[in-house]
Residue, then its C-alpha position, 0 to 999 in steps of 0.5 A: x588880536x587887539x594887543x600890541x606885541x611890542x608894548x603889550x597895550x591891550x583892551x581896557x574897560x570902563x563905563x559910559x557916564x551920561x549927564x543923568x549919571x547912568x552907567x553902561x559898560x564900554x571898552x577902549x581898544x588900541x589902534x593895532x595894525x598888522x605889519x612886517x617888522x624886523x626883530x632879532x634880525x628876522x622879518x616877521x609879521x606882528x600886530x603893532x600899535x600905531x604909537x609904537x610905529x610912530x615913535x620908531x620902537x620897531x623897524x619895519x621890514x621891506 
């Protein structure tokens, strides 16, 4: 679910690093919302990240 249908932003992986330089795995997930958008003149439901919503890369359906 954690993937934007507009920009394909998805989960990325990395490490937590403590002051003692201990390493533990962690993930960063995009802020994805399920919204109704207009795509090719058709209203449909899609998962879109908030960056795409804020920058008007998509048109929200009413």
